[in-house]
C-alpha positions in Angstrom: 197.6 132.0 38.3 201.1 131.2 39.3 202.2 134.7 38.3 200.0 136.1 41.1 201.5 134.0 44.0 204.0 136.7 44.8 201.2 139.3 44.9 199.2 137.1 47.3 202.2 136.7 49.6 202.7 140.5 49.6 199.0 141.0 50.4 199.1 138.3 53.2 202.2 139.7 55.0 201.3 143.3 54.2 197.8 143.1 55.7 199.2 141.1 58.7 201.9 143.7 59.4 199.5 146.6 58.9 196.9 145.0 61.3 199.6 144.3 63.9 200.8 147.9 63.8 197.4 149.5 63.6 195.6 147.6 66.4 197.5 149.3 69.3 196.8 152.7 67.7 193.1 151.8 67.4 193.1 150.6 71.0 194.5 154.0 72.2 191.9 155.8 70.1 189.1 153.7 71.5 190.1 154.6 75.0 190.1 158.3 74.1 186.7 158.0 72.4 185.2 156.1 75.3 184.5 153.1 73.1 184.9 150.6 76.0 183.4 147.3 76.9 182.6 147.6 80.6 182.4 144.7 83.1 178.9 143.3 83.7 177.3 140.3 85.3 177.4 138.3 82.1 181.0 139.2 81.2 184.2 137.8 82.4 186.6 140.7 82.2 187.0 142.7 85.5 188.1 146.0 83.9 187.0 148.0 80.8 188.5 146.8 77.5 188.6 148.9 74.4 186.3 148.0 71.4 186.6 149.1 67.8 189.4 146.7 67.1 187.6 145.8 63.9 188.7 149.2 62.5 192.3 148.0 62.4 191.2 144.8 60.6 189.2 146.8 58.1 191.9 149.3 57.3 194.7 146.7 57.0 192.5 144.5 54.7 191.5 147.2 52.3 194.9 149.0 52.1 196.5 145.7 51.1 193.7 144.6 48.8 193.2 147.9 47.0 197.0 148.4 46.5 197.2 145.0 44.9 194.0 145.4 42.8 196.0 147.0 39.9 197.6 143.6 39.4 194.2 142.0 38.4 193.7 141.8 34.7 190.5 142.7 33.0 189.7 139.1 32.1 189.9 137.8 35.7 186.3 138.4 36.4 183.8 135.7 37.3 180.6 137.7 36.8 179.5 139.9 33.8 180.6 143.2 35.6 184.3 144.1 35.4 186.6 143.5 38.3 187.2 147.1 39.5 183.4 148.0 39.8 182.9 144.8 41.7 185.7 145.6 44.1 184.3 149.1 44.5 180.8 147.8 45.3 182.2 145.4 47.8 184.3 148.2 49.4 181.2 150.5 49.5 179.0 147.8 51.1 181.7 146.9 53.6 182.1 150.6 54.5 178.4 150.9 55.3 178.7 147.9 57.6 181.8 149.3 59.2 180.0 152.6 60.1 177.0 150.6 61.5 179.4 148.7 63.8 181.4 151.8 64.8 178.2 153.7 65.7 177.1 150.8 68.0 180.6 150.4 69.5 181.0 154.1 70.2 177.5 155.0 71.5 176.2 151.5 72.4 172.6 150.5 72.5 171.9 150.8 68.8 168.6 149.1 68.1 168.4 145.9 66.2 166.2 147.5 63.6 168.8 150.3 62.9 171.5 147.7 62.6 169.4 145.6 60.2 168.6 148.7 58.1 172.3 149.4 57.7 173.0 145.8 56.8 170.3 145.9 54.1 171.8 149.0 52.6 175.2 147.4 52.5 173.7 144.2 51.0 171.8 146.2 48.4 175.0 147.8 47.1 176.6 144.5 46.2 173.4 142.9 44.9 172.9 145.9 42.6 176.3 145.2 40.9 175.3 141.6 40.3 176.8 139.7 43.2 174.1 137.3 44.3 173.0 133.7 44.7 172.1 132.0 41.4 170.7 128.8 42.9 167.4 128.9 41.0 168.1 131.4 38.3 164.9 133.1 39.2 165.6 136.7 40.5 162.5 137.0 42.7 163.7 133.9 44.6 167.5 134.3 44.4 167.6 138.0 45.5 165.7 137.5 48.8 167.9 134.4 49.5 170.9 136.6 48.8 169.7 139.2 51.4 169.1 136.3 53.9 172.6 134.9 53.2 174.4 138.2 53.6 172.5 139.6 56.6 172.4 136.1 58.3 176.2 135.7 58.0 176.9 139.3 59.0 175.1 138.6 62.2 176.4 135.1 62.6 180.0 136.4 63.0 178.7 139.0 65.4 177.1 136.3 67.5 180.2 134.1 67.3 182.3 136.9 68.8 181.6 135.8 72.4 185.1 134.6 73.6 188.5 136.1 73.2 190.0 135.3 69.8 187.1 133.1 68.6 185.6 135.3 65.8 188.9 136.5 64.5 190.4 133.0 64.5 187.4 131.3 62.9 187.2 134.0 60.2 190.9 133.6 59.3 190.4 129.9 58.9 187.3 130.3 56.8 189.1 132.9 54.7 192.1 130.7 54.2 189.9 127.9 52.8 188.1 130.4 50.5 191.6 131.4 49.3 192.5 127.8 48.5 189.2 127.1 46.8 189.6 130.3 44.7 193.2 129.4 43.7 192.0 126.0 42.6 189.3 127.6 40.4 191.3 130.5 39.0 189.4 133.2 40.9 191.9 136.0 41.4 189.5 138.6 43.0 188.2 136.1 45.6 191.7 134.9 46.4 192.9 138.5 46.8 190.2 139.5 49.3 190.4 136.2 51.1 194.2 136.3 51.7 193.9 140.0 52.8 191.3 138.9 55.3 193.5 136.1 56.6 196.4 138.5 57.2 194.4 141.3 58.8 192.6 138.8 61.2 195.8 137.2 62.3 197.5 140.5 63.0 194.5 141.5 65.2 194.5 138.1 66.8 197.9 138.9 68.4 196.0 141.3 70.7 192.6 139.7 70.8 193.7 136.2 71.8 193.0 135.3 75.5 193.5 137.3 77.5 192.4 140.0 75.1 193.6 143.6 75.4 191.1 144.8 72.8 187.8 143.5 71.4 186.9 143.8 67.7 183.4 144.9 68.6 180.5 145.1 66.2 182.9 147.2 64.0 184.9 144.0 63.4 182.4 141.1 63.7 179.8 142.6 61.4 182.4 143.6 58.8 184.0 140.1 58.9 180.6 138.4 58.5 179.7 140.7 55.6 183.0 140.1 53.8 182.9 136.3 54.3 179.3 136.2 53.0 180.5 138.0 49.8 183.4 135.6 49.3 180.9 132.8 49.6 178.7 134.4 47.0 181.5 134.9 44.5 183.0 131.5 44.9 182.5 129.5 41.7 183.2 125.7 41.8 183.2 124.0 38.4 180.7 126.7 37.2 178.0 125.1 39.4 176.0 127.6 41.4 174.4 125.0 43.7 177.7 123.2 44.4 179.4 126.5 45.1 176.7 127.5 47.6 177.0 124.1 49.4 180.8 124.5 49.6 180.6 128.1 50.9 178.1 127.0 53.5 180.4 124.2 54.5 183.4 126.6 55.0 181.2 128.8 57.1 179.4 126.0 59.0 180.7 126.9 62.4 179.1 130.4 62.6 176.1 129.1 60.8 175.7 126.2 63.3 176.2 128.5 66.3 173.7 131.0 65.1 171.1 128.4 64.2 171.6 126.6 67.5 171.2 129.8 69.5 168.1 130.9 67.6 166.6 127.5 68.0 167.3 127.3 71.8 166.0 130.9 72.4 162.8 130.3 70.5 162.1 127.0 72.3 162.8 128.6 75.6 160.5 131.5 74.8 163.2 134.2 74.7 163.8 136.9 72.2 166.3 136.1 69.5 168.1 139.4 70.0 168.4 138.8 73.8 172.1 138.3 74.7 173.1 135.3 76.7 175.7 132.8 77.6 174.0 130.1 75.5 176.4 129.8 72.6 178.3 126.7 71.5 181.5 128.1 73.1 179.8 128.7 76.5 178.4 125.2 76.5 181.7 123.7 75.7 183.1 125.5 78.8 180.3 124.0 80.8 181.3 120.6 79.6 184.6 121.1 81.4 186.8 122.9 78.9 188.5 126.2 79.8 188.0 129.2 77.4 191.2 128.6 75.4 190.3 124.9 74.9 186.7 125.8 73.9 188.0 128.3 71.3 190.6 125.8 70.0 187.9 123.2 69.7 185.9 125.6 67.4 189.1 126.4 65.5 189.5 122.7 64.8 185.8 122.4 63.8 186.3 125.3 61.4 189.4 123.6 60.0 187.6 120.3 59.5 184.6 122.0 57.9 186.9 123.8 55.5 188.7 120.5 54.7 185.4 118.9 54.0 184.5 121.7 51.7 187.9 121.3 49.9 187.3 117.5 49.5 183.8 118.0 48.2 185.0 120.6 45.7 187.4 118.1 44.1 185.3 115.0 44.4 182.6 113.2 42.5 178.9 113.1 43.3 179.4 110.0 45.4 182.2 111.7 47.3 179.8 114.6 48.1 177.3 112.1 49.5 180.0 110.3 51.4 181.1 113.5 53.0 177.8 115.3 53.5 175.8 112.5 55.1 178.2 111.9 58.0 178.7 115.7 58.3 175.0 116.3 58.7 174.7 113.5 61.3 177.6 115.0 63.3 176.0 118.5 63.2 172.6 117.2 64.3 174.2 115.1 67.0 176.3 118.0 68.3 173.2 120.2 68.4 171.2 117.7 70.4 174.2 117.1 72.8 174.8 120.8 73.4 171.1 121.4 74.0 171.4 119.2 77.1 174.1 121.3 78.5 173.2 124.4 80.5 175.0 127.6 79.8 177.8 128.4 82.2 177.7 131.2 84.8 180.6 133.1 83.2 181.5 134.1 79.7 181.5 137.1 77.3 178.1 136.8 75.7 177.0 137.8 72.3 
């Protein structure tokens, strides 16, 4: 694994540089194409801001990852299929998700059913190559759960994209911990994709951090959620499928919490799940007295702590898992109950 550290550094800084250069170009193209996020009552920006920023993330990530893929030996696989077909399937599935997001960002108003159909197609491509949950070793149970995992996280990052820099920053932190976990377990392909995702997100964050000059749009948020879900599926900790799934869920617990919380509140309030609103975790933090940057950094810290907990669990004994997970679960439940008592603020970019 040590022989690949230089490759990982090149991928990290290569994807970061590419994203930093490409984002202004994509921003100009979005203006020409009319892919703009216009001001509205439930949004905070007072002038149109280009969308499609996720295109820069996607190009930077895959250029860096695919150029480095030649360095992966044939024995560095973690599932029965060879590395290159796996990478090709992930690329194909991610491309489908990219087109779904671009279609919505350019035209707007894409129906939830149409988005879901595209996400199922992208999920099917990676599942067909053998990338899936193996929690029960029963295909008719594991495969539906895999669809739920991929589609759920794809939309979770989309919902999390409700304040400047939040989704890109949280995704880069999660990807960084997936990289560390992959390194510790000798998974070169996972490490390669994770470090490329870190660099491409950080390069985009230069322009997306508050005040943002470009939004990633569905093009970016759906793609990020899809790729993070795949990294979680491919993560193998001590050859234990159940432990690996628990650790992946820990790494991604911020978007999982936010989506679960929003769905719970909308259902209990008699609203449609797909109805946009300023009722996310970030919005309620603002209503508690934080400004937008403080709310975003609070969730960055939560993402870091969740990743750190995942790292500790991956290296610990069974008692360490209990010692970490019980307080973690109590904190999550307590946070949900506390935030449920906070009304959504009157300003915020909703998702």
